[in-house]
Structures are given as C-alpha cells and as structure tokens.
C-alpha positions as CSV (number, residue, x, y, z in Angstrom):
1,M,175.2,-38.8,169.5
2,N,176.4,-41.9,167.7
3,S,173.5,-44.4,168.8
4,F,171.0,-40.9,167.8
5,R,172.4,-41.8,164.4
6,T,172.1,-45.6,164.4
7,V,168.5,-44.9,165.6
8,V,167.9,-42.2,162.5
9,G,169.7,-44.7,160.0
10,F,167.9,-47.8,161.3
11,T,164.6,-45.7,160.8
12,V,165.3,-44.9,157.1
13,R,166.5,-48.4,156.1
14,N,163.9,-50.2,157.8
15,K,160.7,-47.8,155.6
16,V,163.1,-47.5,152.6
17,K,163.4,-50.8,152.0
18,S,159.8,-52.0,153.0
19,K,157.9,-53.0,150.3
20,A,154.8,-50.8,151.5
21,F,157.0,-48.3,151.0
22,I,158.3,-48.8,147.5
23,I,155.0,-49.9,146.3
24,S,152.6,-46.9,147.8
25,T,155.4,-44.6,146.4
26,L,155.5,-45.9,142.7
27,V,151.9,-46.3,142.9
28,F,151.0,-42.5,144.5
29,A,154.2,-41.6,141.7
30,L,152.1,-43.1,138.7
31,L,148.8,-41.1,139.9
32,L,150.6,-37.9,139.6
33,T,151.9,-38.7,136.6
34,I,148.7,-39.6,135.3
35,G,146.5,-36.4,136.9
36,C,149.7,-34.3,135.2
37,N,148.9,-35.6,132.1
38,V,144.9,-35.7,132.0
39,P,144.7,-32.6,130.3
40,Y,146.6,-33.9,127.5
41,L,144.7,-37.5,127.7
42,I,141.5,-35.3,127.2
43,K,142.8,-33.7,124.1
44,V,143.7,-36.7,122.5
45,F,140.6,-38.7,123.3
46,K,138.6,-35.4,122.4
47,G,140.1,-35.1,118.8
48,D,138.2,-32.8,117.2
49,E,135.4,-32.3,119.4
50,E,136.3,-29.6,120.9
51,K,135.3,-28.3,117.7
52,I,133.1,-26.3,116.7
53,S,129.2,-26.9,117.5
54,Q,127.1,-26.2,114.0
55,I,123.3,-25.1,114.6
56,G,121.4,-25.4,111.7
57,Y,118.2,-22.8,111.1
58,I,116.0,-22.5,107.8
59,Q,117.3,-19.3,106.2
60,G,114.5,-16.9,105.4
61,A,111.9,-18.4,108.0
62,D,113.5,-15.3,110.1
63,L,116.5,-12.6,110.3
64,T,117.5,-13.9,112.9
65,G,119.5,-16.9,111.8
66,D,121.1,-14.5,109.6
67,H,121.9,-12.3,112.3
68,L,123.1,-14.7,115.0
69,K,125.2,-16.1,111.6
70,A,127.0,-13.2,111.0
71,Y,127.9,-12.1,114.9
72,F,129.3,-15.7,115.1
73,E,131.6,-15.3,111.9
74,G,133.1,-11.9,113.5
75,I,134.4,-13.8,116.4
76,E,137.7,-15.3,116.6
77,N,137.1,-18.8,117.7
78,S,133.6,-18.8,118.8
79,G,133.2,-22.5,118.9
80,I,129.4,-21.9,117.2
81,V,128.9,-21.8,113.4
82,M,125.1,-20.9,112.2
83,M,124.4,-23.0,109.1
84,P,121.4,-22.2,107.1
85,F,119.4,-25.0,105.1
86,Q,116.7,-24.1,102.3
87,D,112.8,-23.5,103.4
88,K,111.1,-26.4,101.8
89,G,107.9,-24.2,102.2
90,D,106.3,-26.6,104.9
91,T,107.4,-26.9,108.8
92,V,107.3,-30.9,108.7
93,A,108.9,-31.1,105.7
94,N,111.7,-28.3,107.2
95,E,111.7,-30.0,110.9
96,K,112.5,-33.6,108.7
97,Q,115.4,-32.2,106.9
98,L,116.9,-30.6,109.7
99,K,116.8,-33.7,111.8
100,G,118.0,-35.4,109.0
101,A,121.2,-33.6,109.3
102,I,121.4,-34.0,112.6
103,G,121.4,-37.8,111.7
104,E,124.4,-37.5,109.2
105,G,126.5,-35.5,111.8
106,L,126.2,-32.0,109.8
107,I,124.6,-30.3,112.7
108,S,124.7,-30.9,116.8
109,G,121.2,-29.0,116.9
110,Y,118.8,-26.7,115.1
111,L,117.1,-23.5,115.9
112,E,112.9,-23.2,115.2
113,F,111.5,-19.7,115.5
114,G,108.0,-18.6,115.9
115,E,106.0,-16.2,116.5
116,K,107.5,-12.5,117.3
117,T,107.6,-11.7,120.6
118,E,107.5,-8.1,123.0
119,N,111.6,-8.8,123.2
120,G,111.4,-8.0,119.3
121,F,112.9,-11.5,118.6
122,P,110.4,-14.4,117.6
123,G,110.3,-18.0,120.3
124,M,112.7,-19.7,120.0
125,T,113.4,-23.6,120.3
126,Y,116.8,-25.2,120.5
127,K,116.0,-28.9,119.2
128,S,118.9,-31.6,120.1
129,E,119.4,-34.9,120.8
130,K,121.6,-33.6,123.6
131,L,120.6,-33.3,127.4
132,M,120.9,-30.0,129.7
133,E,122.4,-27.7,126.4
134,Y,123.0,-25.2,128.9
135,Q,126.0,-23.8,127.6
136,M,124.9,-23.7,124.0
137,T,121.6,-21.5,125.2
138,S,123.5,-19.5,127.2
139,S,126.2,-18.5,124.3
140,L,123.0,-18.0,121.9
141,Q,121.4,-15.7,124.6
142,R,124.1,-13.8,124.9
143,A,124.3,-13.2,121.3
144,L,120.8,-12.3,121.0
145,Q,121.3,-9.7,123.7
146,I,124.1,-8.2,122.3
147,I,122.4,-8.4,118.5
148,R,119.1,-6.6,119.9
149,Q,121.4,-4.2,122.0
150,A,123.4,-3.2,118.2
151,V,120.1,-3.1,116.6
152,V,118.6,-0.5,119.0
153,L,121.9,1.6,119.0
154,K,121.8,2.2,115.8
155,D,118.4,2.9,115.4
156,A,119.1,5.9,117.5
157,G,121.7,7.2,115.1
158,L,125.1,6.7,116.7
159,T,128.0,6.5,114.2
160,D,130.2,3.2,114.1
161,E,132.5,4.9,116.1
162,Q,130.4,5.6,118.6
163,M,129.2,2.0,118.8
164,A,133.0,1.0,118.9
165,Q,133.4,2.5,121.6
166,L,130.3,1.4,123.6
167,N,131.4,-2.6,122.7
168,A,135.2,-1.7,124.0
169,P,136.0,-4.0,126.9
170,I,136.6,-2.1,129.8
171,K,139.3,-3.7,131.9
172,I,140.4,-3.4,135.9
173,D,143.7,-4.9,137.0
174,V,143.7,-6.1,140.6
175,V,146.2,-5.9,143.0
176,Q,146.6,-7.2,146.7
177,I,148.1,-4.9,148.8
178,S,148.8,-4.2,152.5
179,A,146.8,-1.3,154.2
180,T,149.4,-0.1,156.9
181,E,152.7,0.6,155.3
182,G,155.6,-1.2,156.8
183,A,153.2,-4.1,158.2
184,G,153.8,-6.3,155.5
185,T,155.9,-9.2,155.2
186,V,155.4,-10.4,151.6
187,G,155.7,-7.4,149.8
188,E,154.1,-4.6,148.8
189,G,151.4,-5.6,146.7
190,K,150.3,-8.6,144.0
191,S,148.9,-8.4,141.2
192,S,146.6,-11.1,139.5
193,D,149.0,-13.1,138.4
194,E,151.1,-13.3,141.4
195,Q,147.9,-13.9,143.4
196,G,147.5,-17.0,141.3
197,V,150.8,-18.2,141.6
198,S,150.4,-17.7,145.3
199,M,147.6,-19.8,145.3
200,I,148.9,-22.5,143.8
201,L,151.8,-22.1,146.0
202,V,149.7,-22.1,149.1
203,N,147.9,-25.2,148.2
204,I,150.8,-27.4,147.3
205,I,152.3,-26.2,150.7
206,I,149.3,-27.1,152.9
207,I,148.6,-30.2,151.2
208,S,152.2,-31.5,151.4
209,L,152.2,-30.4,155.1
210,F,149.0,-32.5,155.7
211,M,150.3,-35.5,153.6
212,A,153.9,-35.2,155.7
213,V,151.7,-35.3,159.3
214,M,149.6,-37.9,158.2
215,I,151.9,-40.3,157.1
216,S,154.7,-39.7,159.2
217,G,152.5,-39.4,162.0
218,Q,151.1,-42.7,161.4
219,M,154.4,-44.4,160.9
220,I,155.8,-43.0,163.9
221,A,153.0,-44.4,165.7
222,S,152.7,-47.7,164.5
223,E,156.5,-48.3,164.7
224,I,156.5,-47.5,168.1
225,T,154.0,-49.8,169.0
226,A,154.9,-52.4,167.1
227,E,158.2,-52.2,168.4
228,K,156.2,-52.5,172.3
229,S,153.8,-55.4,171.2
230,S,156.8,-57.3,170.2
231,R,158.9,-56.9,173.0
232,V,161.7,-55.0,170.8
233,M,161.5,-51.7,173.0
234,E,162.8,-53.7,176.0
235,I,166.0,-54.5,173.7
236,L,166.2,-50.9,172.3
237,I,165.8,-49.2,175.5
238,T,168.9,-51.2,177.2
239,S,171.2,-49.7,174.3
240,V,169.3,-46.6,173.6
241,S,168.1,-43.9,176.0
242,P,164.2,-43.4,175.4
243,L,165.0,-39.8,174.2
244,K,167.1,-40.5,171.8
245,S,165.3,-43.1,170.6
246,M,162.1,-40.8,170.3
247,F,164.0,-38.2,168.7
248,G,165.5,-40.7,166.0
249,K,162.5,-42.0,164.8
250,I,161.3,-38.5,164.3
251,S,164.2,-37.5,162.3
252,G,164.2,-40.8,160.2
253,M,160.6,-40.7,159.7
254,F,161.2,-37.0,158.8
255,V,163.9,-38.2,156.4
256,V,161.8,-40.7,154.8
257,V,158.7,-38.2,154.0
258,M,161.2,-35.7,152.4
259,I,162.5,-38.8,150.1
260,Q,158.8,-39.2,149.1
261,I,158.2,-35.8,148.8
262,I,161.4,-35.0,146.6
263,A,160.5,-38.4,144.6
264,Y,156.7,-36.9,144.1
265,V,157.8,-33.2,143.2
266,T,160.4,-34.6,140.6
267,T,157.7,-36.9,139.2
268,I,155.5,-33.5,139.0
269,F,158.4,-31.4,137.3
270,I,159.1,-33.7,134.8
271,N,155.7,-34.7,133.6
272,I,155.2,-30.7,133.5
273,N,158.1,-30.3,131.4
274,L,157.1,-33.1,128.9
275,P,156.9,-31.2,125.1
276,H,152.8,-32.1,125.1
277,N,152.9,-30.6,128.5
278,K,155.1,-27.6,128.4
279,E,152.7,-26.2,125.9
280,L,149.4,-26.0,128.3
281,M,151.1,-24.6,130.8
282,S,152.7,-21.7,128.8
283,D,149.0,-21.0,128.5
284,L,148.1,-20.7,132.0
285,N,151.1,-17.8,132.3
286,I,152.9,-18.9,135.1
287,D,155.9,-17.2,136.3
288,L,157.5,-18.7,139.3
289,S,159.9,-15.7,139.3
290,S,156.7,-13.3,140.7
291,V,156.6,-15.6,144.0
292,D,158.5,-13.8,147.4
293,P,161.2,-15.4,148.7
294,A,160.2,-14.3,151.9
295,L,156.7,-16.6,151.3
296,L,159.1,-19.5,150.4
297,I,161.3,-18.7,153.6
298,Y,158.2,-18.7,156.3
299,S,156.4,-21.8,154.5
300,L,159.4,-23.8,155.1
301,I,159.9,-22.6,158.5
302,Y,156.1,-23.4,159.3
303,F,156.7,-26.9,157.4
304,L,160.0,-27.9,159.6
305,T,157.5,-27.1,163.0
306,G,154.5,-27.9,162.2
307,F,156.1,-31.4,161.1
308,F,157.9,-31.5,164.3
309,L,154.8,-30.5,166.6
310,F,152.9,-33.2,165.3
311,A,155.9,-36.1,164.8
312,T,156.1,-35.2,168.9
313,L,152.6,-35.7,169.8
314,Y,151.8,-38.7,167.4
315,A,155.2,-40.4,169.2
316,A,153.8,-40.2,172.6
317,I,150.9,-41.6,172.0
318,G,152.3,-44.5,169.9
319,S,154.2,-45.1,173.1
320,I,151.2,-45.7,175.3
321,V,149.5,-48.3,173.4
322,S,150.4,-51.7,173.8
323,R,148.8,-53.5,170.8
324,T,148.5,-52.2,167.2
325,E,144.9,-52.9,167.0
326,D,144.3,-50.1,169.1
327,L,146.4,-47.4,167.7
328,G,143.9,-46.3,165.1
329,Q,141.4,-45.5,167.8
330,A,144.5,-43.7,170.0
331,I,145.4,-41.1,167.1
332,M,142.5,-40.1,166.2
333,P,142.0,-37.1,168.2
334,M,145.4,-35.8,166.4
335,T,144.2,-36.9,162.9
336,I,140.8,-34.9,163.6
337,I,142.9,-31.8,164.8
338,S,145.1,-32.7,161.8
339,L,142.4,-32.8,159.4
340,A,140.5,-29.7,161.1
341,G,143.7,-27.3,160.3
342,F,144.0,-28.5,157.2
343,Y,140.4,-27.9,155.9
344,I,140.5,-24.2,157.8
345,A,143.2,-23.7,155.3
346,I,141.6,-24.7,152.3
347,F,138.0,-24.4,152.6
348,S,139.3,-20.3,153.7
349,I,141.7,-19.8,150.4
350,S,138.7,-17.2,149.2
351,T,138.3,-15.9,152.9
352,P,142.2,-15.9,153.5
353,D,141.1,-12.5,155.7
354,S,138.4,-14.0,157.9
355,L,138.2,-13.8,161.9
356,L,138.5,-18.0,161.8
357,V,141.5,-17.6,160.0
358,K,142.9,-14.9,162.1
359,V,142.4,-16.7,165.1
360,T,143.3,-19.9,164.2
361,S,146.8,-18.6,162.7
362,F,147.6,-17.9,166.6
363,I,146.9,-21.5,167.6
364,P,150.0,-23.5,167.6
365,L,148.3,-27.1,166.2
366,F,146.8,-25.0,163.4
367,S,149.2,-22.6,162.6
368,P,151.3,-24.2,160.4
369,F,148.7,-24.5,157.8
370,V,146.8,-21.7,158.3
371,M,149.1,-18.3,158.5
372,V,150.9,-20.1,155.4
373,L,147.6,-19.3,153.9
374,R,147.7,-16.0,155.1
375,L,151.0,-15.0,154.2
376,G,150.2,-16.3,150.8
377,L,147.1,-14.7,149.9
378,T,146.9,-11.6,152.1
379,D,149.8,-9.5,154.0
380,P,149.9,-9.5,157.6
381,P,151.9,-7.2,159.7
382,V,155.2,-8.7,161.2
383,W,154.4,-8.7,164.7
384,E,151.6,-11.0,163.9
385,V,153.6,-13.4,162.3
386,L,156.1,-13.3,164.9
387,L,153.8,-14.0,167.5
388,S,152.2,-16.8,165.5
389,L,155.6,-18.2,165.4
390,G,156.5,-17.4,168.9
391,L,153.6,-19.4,170.0
392,L,154.3,-22.1,167.9
393,L,157.9,-22.6,169.4
394,A,156.5,-22.6,172.6
395,G,153.8,-25.0,172.1
396,I,156.7,-26.9,170.8
397,Y,158.2,-26.9,173.2
398,V,155.6,-28.3,175.7
399,A,154.9,-31.0,173.3
400,V,158.4,-31.8,173.4
401,Y,158.6,-31.9,177.6
402,I,155.0,-33.4,177.9
403,S,156.0,-36.1,175.0
404,A,159.6,-37.1,176.6
405,K,157.9,-37.5,179.7
406,I,154.8,-39.7,178.3
407,Y,157.3,-41.4,175.6
408,R,159.9,-42.5,178.7
409,T,156.9,-43.8,180.8
410,G,154.7,-45.5,178.2
411,V,157.3,-47.4,176.2
412,L,157.6,-50.0,179.4
413,M,153.8,-49.8,180.4
414,Y,152.5,-53.3,178.6
415,G,148.9,-54.4,179.2
416,K,145.7,-52.3,178.3
417,R,146.6,-48.8,177.8
418,P,147.2,-46.9,181.1
419,S,144.6,-44.5,181.9
420,W,145.7,-40.7,182.1
421,K,146.1,-40.8,186.3
422,E,149.1,-43.6,186.0
423,I,150.4,-41.7,183.5
424,R,150.9,-38.7,185.2
425,K,152.3,-40.5,188.3
426,A,154.7,-42.2,186.4
427,M,155.7,-39.1,184.7
428,K,156.5,-37.5,188.3
429,A,159.3,-40.1,188.5
430,Y,160.8,-39.2,185.8
431,K,163.0,-35.9,184.9
432,I,163.6,-34.3,181.4
C-alpha cells in the first residue's frame, strides 16, 4: 500500500509541478474567463448600438408608413422607430433627402413605396447601406401582416374586445414525463425551465468527461512510454509491482485531472458571479435547485466509471509502445472511440430517445457519455439504467484484467511494437 501511495504522490507531484501543466491550466482558465465575459464585452463594445433602428419614409406618400409608425410605437422595446420625412414633391428630391439622412446618421435605412399590389399594400423597397438586412425586412413583413389582419378584422365589424381576444397570445407549457408509472429514475417530469437546466448540466458533464478522458488518457500513455524509452521503468519495476505501478499512475492522473477541472469550475463560478455577469445570468432564469439529485448521483457514477475504463485501456496501450514517436498512432483507436461516444451524445441532444442513443447507452465504451444524456433529457426505466451500469462494470472488470496482463508484459518489452500474437503468448505466462 505504501508503494502504491508513493506512485500516486510521485505522479501527482511530477505533473502538477511541470511547466506544461501550469501553463496549459492557466491558458485554459484565461480562455474560460474571456468566454464567460463575452456577453458583457459585446454589450460594452456595442454601446448604444443595440439601439433602435430608425427607418425613414416620406409622409403622405402612402398611409402604410404611418400604420407602421403607430404599430411599432405600440410595442415595448420593438427596436424599430419609423421616422417620417416631408414630401418634397419629387421622387428624386425625396430619395436625395433620405440618402442624406442616412449619411448624417439620422436613419439606418428607408422604405420606398410603389404602386398598389394585390395584397392591399403598395410595392415596398427597403434601402440601406448594410448588406443582407434579412432581420429588418422580416420584422417589417411581420408588422405588415399584423396590420393587414387588423384592418380586415375591423372592416368585418369586430369590436375592440373581440379584436383583443383574437390577438391575445396562447401559451402552452411543456412537461417531460415518464409514460410507464414508476419506471423513471430522475423524477416524474420536467418543466421547460427544468429541461433547460438539465440540458446545460448534461452538456457540462459530457464535455468534462471527454476532456478528462482525452487529457488523462494521453498523459498516462505518454508517461508510461517515456519511462520505458528512458529505461526508468526497469528501476521502478524492481521496487514497485507492475499492477501497483499501473493503478498508481491511473489514480495519480485522476487527481491531476480533478485539480484541473476544479480550477476550471472555480474560474467559471467566480466569473459568472461577478456583478456585471450576475445581472445577465439572472435574465436567463437558471435555477440550479431544480436539478434532481438522482441525476447528479448517476452522473458522478458514470463519470468515475467512464474515466477508470478509458484510463486502464490507455495504460495498456502505453505499456506496449517503446518510442514516444509511435504513441500517437497506437492510441488513435481509443481516441476515435472516445470521440464517437462524445459526438453521439452531443449531436443527439435534440433526439435523446432515438434508437442509436438507446443502443449505445448499453455499450460500455459509449454508455458513460450516452446514458448521462438519457438520464438528463428523458426518463429511462430503472432496469435500463441498472443494466447499463452492470454492463459498464463488467466491461471495466474485463478491461482491468486484460490491461493488467498487457501492462505486466508490455512494460519490459522493448524494440519494435510487439504483435498481438507475441503479447498473447507473453500474457499466458502471467497470472493476475
């Protein structure tokens, strides 16, 4: 046990004190800080630009301009103000007047009216110095649609009360439920707000697991390969058994990764609680108390088991590589598998009940990513969650058994990378 602790302590100290670890952690923390403050920075640099877009038109040329002016004045924070200009009595003079107003910064664009069309409105052209003003034209089209509807209904003889009733918005609440009574594992249902919080949490957990697997896996494999190539491994094996060395490195790397994750989470927590960000976060209406504790517990279990499964496999791969130059090619299959699990989970956020998600949630190498998605956004039956965990634990047992044998064999095999036949033959000589 003492030798195991020695390996863990040595691994942690060796990595935490290295310049690469310190610099990478600080750089990523800085990027997170910038990312957390991007909304505020955009707001600062924009200044008053999220201001009101002022649209000019010639008053009297057509009543449509006055209708639009009245419509946008009746909407709170519409973002659009219609600005009338006096009719000069000549089309060229009117256009020159409006273009001059754009040049002086009085308006951002102007509407030009043509002949009447079949829809009851004149032909309209919106002119601006900006390219692709799709958002502006869409807002104007929606406003005109509502204006036309109001005119038609008023002509039909409807009272103001009937008009208000027709225009009153209809709200539909969305709640996620479990169709089978008693089968759910994360509560009886989730409201829209709870689903939003769960989606954010699921994304954070999946990304954290992926980062932990990728960072720690490569560090474990490269550490073992480096020790082999420098012949340090021969000295270590004389004082520490291969199994203790392997599990000591895995545990040490877990501590290192947790230090990084805690540093990143602390950075995010500090930044979102800054006064200027706290105000922005309150607008998002995120209530962390709505997160079901069962989701957190299951997420933690899948995080730990997923990390341990991938870490043991990376350790086994690292032990059979003698040169660091060959390591990238050797760990490529594991990198592809972890990427596949990550992408299945991330790209299935909108379809968490698809067949692909359900099937991969039972495959040990994918379930740490995919089952967290199902738990967060759907309500899978208890037996499915337990079966997934059982298969994952069985997969870990098999991975540990095979990895331990490969590690004991591979750490002392030098030269070219051994073939699977050579590894199998050497593994038969060792018993776990």
